[in-house]
C-alpha positions in Angstrom: -160.9 65.1 -0.1 -158.6 66.9 2.5 -155.6 65.8 0.4 -157.1 67.2 -2.8 -157.8 70.5 -1.1 -154.2 70.8 0.4 -152.8 69.8 -3.2 -155.0 72.5 -4.7 -153.7 75.2 -2.2 -150.1 74.1 -2.7 -150.3 74.4 -6.5 -152.1 77.8 -6.1 -149.6 79.1 -3.8 -146.6 77.8 -6.0 -148.3 79.4 -9.1 -148.8 82.7 -7.3 -145.1 82.6 -6.3 -144.0 82.2 -9.9 -146.3 85.0 -11.1 -144.9 87.4 -8.3 -141.4 86.5 -8.8 -139.6 89.6 -10.4 -138.5 89.4 -13.9 -134.8 90.4 -14.3 -133.6 91.9 -17.7 -131.3 89.8 -19.8 -127.8 91.0 -20.1 -127.0 91.5 -23.7 -123.9 93.6 -23.2 -121.4 90.9 -22.3 -118.8 90.5 -24.8 -118.8 87.3 -27.1 -116.3 84.6 -25.8 -113.4 83.7 -27.8 -113.8 80.8 -30.2 -112.8 77.4 -28.7 -112.7 74.5 -30.8 -111.6 70.9 -30.3 -108.3 71.5 -32.1 -107.4 74.7 -30.1 -107.4 73.0 -26.8 -105.7 69.9 -25.4 -105.8 68.2 -21.8 -103.3 66.4 -19.9 -103.4 64.8 -16.4 -100.2 65.0 -14.5 -99.8 63.3 -11.1 -98.2 65.4 -8.4 -96.9 62.1 -6.8 -95.2 59.0 -8.4 -97.9 57.2 -10.5 -99.0 56.3 -13.9 -98.9 58.4 -17.0 -102.2 59.3 -18.6 -103.5 60.1 -22.1 -106.5 62.4 -22.3 -109.1 63.0 -25.0 -111.8 65.5 -25.1 -115.3 65.8 -26.9 -117.7 68.8 -26.7 -120.8 68.4 -24.8 -123.9 68.7 -27.0 -125.9 72.0 -26.5 -123.2 73.5 -24.2 -120.7 75.2 -26.3 -118.1 75.9 -23.6 -118.3 72.4 -21.9 -116.1 69.5 -22.6 -116.1 65.8 -21.6 -112.4 64.8 -20.9 -111.5 61.2 -20.5 -108.0 60.3 -19.2 -106.8 56.7 -19.6 -104.0 55.2 -17.6 -101.0 54.0 -19.7 -100.2 51.4 -17.2 -103.7 50.0 -16.3 -107.3 50.0 -17.2 -108.1 52.9 -15.0 -110.2 55.5 -16.8 -111.0 59.0 -15.2 -113.8 61.3 -16.5 -114.2 65.0 -16.0 -116.7 67.6 -17.1 -114.8 70.9 -17.9 -116.1 74.4 -18.5 -113.8 76.6 -20.3 -114.6 80.2 -21.4 -112.3 83.1 -22.3 -113.4 86.6 -23.4 -112.2 90.2 -23.4 -113.5 93.1 -21.4 -112.6 96.8 -20.9 -112.8 99.9 -23.2 -109.4 99.1 -24.6 -110.1 95.3 -24.7 -107.3 94.9 -22.1 -108.9 92.6 -19.5 -109.1 88.9 -20.1 -111.7 86.8 -18.2 -111.0 83.2 -17.9 -113.3 80.5 -16.4 -111.8 77.0 -15.9 -114.1 74.7 -13.9 -113.8 70.9 -13.5 -116.1 68.4 -12.2 -114.7 65.0 -11.4 -116.9 61.7 -11.9 -117.5 59.5 -10.0 -116.6 60.5 -6.6 -118.1 58.1 -3.9 -119.1 59.7 -0.6 -121.4 58.0 2.1 -122.3 55.3 -0.4 -123.5 58.1 -2.9 -121.7 58.9 -6.2 -121.3 62.7 -6.2 -119.3 65.0 -8.4 -116.3 66.8 -6.8 -116.0 70.3 -8.3 -113.0 72.5 -8.6 -112.7 75.8 -10.5 -111.1 79.2 -10.9 -112.2 82.5 -12.5 -109.8 85.0 -13.3 -109.7 88.5 -14.5 -106.3 89.4 -16.0 -105.3 93.0 -17.2 -102.8 93.7 -20.0 -101.0 96.8 -21.0 -101.1 98.1 -24.7 -103.6 95.4 -25.6 -101.0 92.7 -25.7 -103.1 89.6 -25.2 -101.5 86.2 -25.0 -101.5 83.8 -28.0 -101.8 80.8 -25.8 -102.5 79.9 -22.2 -101.7 76.8 -20.1 -104.0 76.4 -16.8 -104.0 73.7 -14.2 -106.6 72.5 -11.7 -106.0 70.2 -8.9 -108.0 67.0 -9.2 -108.1 63.5 -7.4 -107.9 65.1 -3.9 -104.9 67.2 -4.8 -102.8 64.2 -6.2 -103.1 65.2 -9.9 -103.5 68.3 -12.1 -105.7 68.4 -15.1 -104.0 71.1 -17.3 -105.5 72.6 -20.3 -103.5 74.2 -23.2 -105.4 76.8 -25.3 -104.2 78.4 -28.3 -106.1 81.7 -28.8 -107.4 82.1 -32.5 -108.2 85.7 -32.9 -109.7 87.0 -36.1 -107.4 89.2 -37.9 -109.0 92.7 -38.6 
């Protein structure tokens, strides 16, 4: 009986907290990200130390439009590395002269204290341009594998012609 009363009070408290939690407005004023297709990006894994060469493939993650599952296979062994990449590019500013780039990488698996944990790396950048001269391609790198390699992305920006 005591357990039931405690459980009821906990549920009531939790429900009250949910109802009292402030509702924040949804931001609809963010610009739409650039279109990113499987064909407009490619990935490469480059060792920073002597090591194997790698071939990388990528697939979109269902229901996550800016996330990619990247798998890199060693060309000299059967080692396979997997990454989850979040990549988003969009333009801000009154003159559309500020480029926002998000490039975040999660490594799988990373074993720490006998538990498999992802190791995350990322960069978010705002880049200003003069006279609306946006780039037509970008190459970005992110250190992975404890800094011994770099997972690079090459992106060809496909802007719609007006």
